[in-house]
C-alpha positions as a printed Julia matrix, in Angstrom:
209×3 Matrix{Float64}:
 146.62   95.34   98.45
 143.49   94.0    97.27
 140.25   96.05   97.32
 139.24   93.58  100.41
 141.98   94.25  102.08
 141.87   98.13  101.71
 138.37   97.96  102.76
 139.35   96.94  106.31
 140.75  100.38  106.89
 138.57  102.21  105.29
 136.56  104.86  107.42
 135.03  107.53  105.46
 132.92  106.73  102.65
 131.35  109.45  100.19
 128.75  108.69   97.86
 128.12  111.67   95.12
 127.0   112.03   91.51
 129.38  112.5    88.68
 131.76  115.4    89.51
 135.04  116.86   87.89
 138.31  115.12   88.32
 139.51  118.52   90.39
 136.69  118.38   92.97
 137.44  114.6    93.41
 140.86  115.08   93.91
 140.04  117.58   96.53
 137.45  115.35   98.67
 139.83  112.7    98.6
 142.57  114.47   99.61
 140.89  115.5   102.45
 140.62  111.95  103.74
 137.95  110.02  101.63
 139.09  106.23  101.8
 135.96  104.61   99.65
 133.85  106.71   96.91
 130.71  105.89   95.37
 129.66  106.98   91.79
 125.79  107.2    92.25
 124.23  109.11   89.62
 120.74  108.16   88.74
 120.47  110.67   85.55
 123.05  108.99   83.57
 122.82  106.1    81.09
 125.26  103.21   80.95
 127.55  104.89   78.74
 127.47  108.33   80.66
 128.17  106.37   83.99
 131.42  104.78   81.97
 132.41  108.15   81.0
 132.07  109.76   84.32
 133.7   107.16   85.85
 137.3   107.97   84.51
 137.39  110.88   86.93
 136.37  108.58   89.78
 139.03  105.9    88.93
 142.0   108.59   88.37
 141.08  110.5    91.87
 141.03  106.77   93.77
 143.85  105.55   91.99
 146.08  108.77   93.13
 145.21  108.46   97.04
 144.75  104.79   97.37
 141.0   104.92   98.0
 138.43  102.46   96.79
 136.15  103.09   93.86
 132.69  101.55   93.64
 129.6   101.96   91.35
 125.91  102.1    92.89
 123.64   99.33   91.67
 125.43   98.34   88.24
 127.48   95.52   88.59
 127.47   94.85   85.09
 129.45   98.23   84.75
 132.04   97.49   87.19
 134.65   96.41   84.67
 133.84   98.95   82.1
 134.02  101.73   84.72
 137.26  100.33   86.5
 135.76   99.98   89.76
 136.94   98.14   92.79
 133.34   97.07   93.31
 129.52   97.77   93.58
 126.89   98.66   96.12
 123.58   97.07   95.88
 120.44   98.39   97.55
 117.84   95.69   99.05
 115.65   96.41   95.8
 118.53   95.88   93.44
 120.42   92.55   92.34
 121.03   90.26   95.02
 124.73   89.83   96.52
 125.15   86.57   94.75
 123.75   88.09   91.41
 126.11   91.06   91.81
 129.16   88.6    93.09
 128.75   86.44   89.89
 129.03   89.68   87.53
 131.82   91.37   89.18
 133.95   88.15   90.27
 135.38   86.78   93.33
 138.39   89.83   93.82
 135.99   93.09   93.79
 133.84   93.81   96.72
 130.3    93.84   97.07
 128.63   96.44   99.78
 124.81   95.95  100.56
 122.14   98.42  102.03
 120.66   97.35  105.17
 117.44   99.1   106.91
 116.61   96.72  109.83
 118.1    94.32  112.01
 117.22   91.2   110.15
 118.62   92.62  107.04
 122.04   93.25  109.07
 122.07   89.7   110.12
 121.21   88.21  106.59
 124.22   90.33  104.96
 126.6    89.68  107.76
 126.03   86.37  107.03
 126.18   86.51  103.15
 129.8    85.29  102.03
 129.04   87.38   98.81
 128.63   90.68  101.06
 132.0    92.21  101.87
 130.56   95.36  103.66
 127.19   96.45  105.34
 125.53  100.18  105.12
 123.58  100.69  108.3
 120.73  102.99  108.06
 119.27  106.02  107.26
 120.24  106.9   110.67
 118.15  110.18  109.93
 115.86  110.81  107.13
 117.28  112.16  104.47
 116.25  113.89  100.92
 118.8   111.24   98.52
 116.61  108.25   99.86
 112.93  109.73   99.83
 110.42  108.03  101.41
 112.99  105.69  103.27
 112.0   106.29  107.12
 114.95  106.96  109.42
 116.32  103.74  111.17
 117.69  105.73  114.02
 120.31  105.25  116.59
 119.24  102.16  117.97
 119.89  100.29  114.72
 123.29  101.7   114.8
 123.88  100.23  118.42
 122.51   97.07  117.19
 125.06   96.79  114.22
 127.85   97.76  116.73
 127.41   94.86  119.06
 126.14   92.14  116.17
 127.83   93.01  112.69
 131.26   91.49  112.51
 132.06   92.53  108.9
 133.37   96.25  107.97
 130.05   98.62  108.17
 129.03  102.09  107.49
 126.57  104.38  109.34
 124.65  106.43  106.83
 122.13  108.52  106.6
 121.73  112.18  107.2
 125.25  112.51  108.61
 127.31  115.55  108.91
 129.82  117.35  111.33
 127.03  118.45  113.61
 125.5   115.05  114.37
 128.46  112.47  113.65
 129.39  112.26  117.29
 126.13  110.43  118.34
 126.67  107.87  115.87
 130.27  107.14  116.95
 129.14  107.3   120.74
 126.66  104.28  119.36
 129.73  102.36  118.37
 130.09  103.35  114.68
 133.6   103.47  113.42
 132.95  104.08  109.94
 130.3   106.53  108.31
 129.11  107.27  104.65
 128.24  111.1   103.95
 126.52  112.74  100.79
 125.7   116.19  101.28
 128.05  116.99  104.27
 130.94  116.93  101.36
 128.95  117.56   97.97
 127.55  120.85   99.31
 130.64  121.91  101.2
 132.13  125.19  100.12
 135.47  123.16  100.51
 135.07  119.41  100.05
 138.65  118.59  101.26
 138.14  120.77  104.23
 134.79  119.04  105.21
 136.55  115.73  104.5
 139.42  116.47  106.82
 136.98  117.51  109.55
 134.85  114.34  109.46
 137.91  112.19  109.14
 139.34  114.17  112.17
 136.51  113.02  113.98
 136.86  109.46  113.15
 140.27  109.71  114.05
 139.66  110.88  117.38
 137.23  108.31  118.32
 139.6   105.71  117.41
 142.22  107.35  119.36
């Protein structure tokens, strides 16, 4: 199954910094469908080295693995694709580097950006948010729940609500029509990453049911 085909069923997306293989295996066992390596402290060689654990853990469970902002390193990392923000390379530039078969994700923060990404043939999925202000994106104002509702009405590609989401507030975005979420601290700061991922996956599953 191609990365794009697997993307269609992905629901729980984890973004994290470099982690040991055992930690990643636990989180992905818990139900993470897509994991992104985002570590601004690492240089190119460090990212490629860290990617080995991500690739191994993802391959064990059939999860997707993408890197943040660095389409030039996708092949060296063995990644399934790349995620680019509004201030990074354009989706077309990312696509030219990763090729036609890998996935390209795009951050969006407002309806006009969602519209543009939804219509862009080089974008495979969108991140919609941040729903809540989050320290992982300092200075980025919250887009709020109304933006989630807008995406639910208009975006036809796979899209993930993102931004300060955890087990305590995820039901609000699901009620607005989200079927996929991105989390960071809800799993990275959990004492048991496998249990934290499983609890979030159960909320997503209950909504689909």
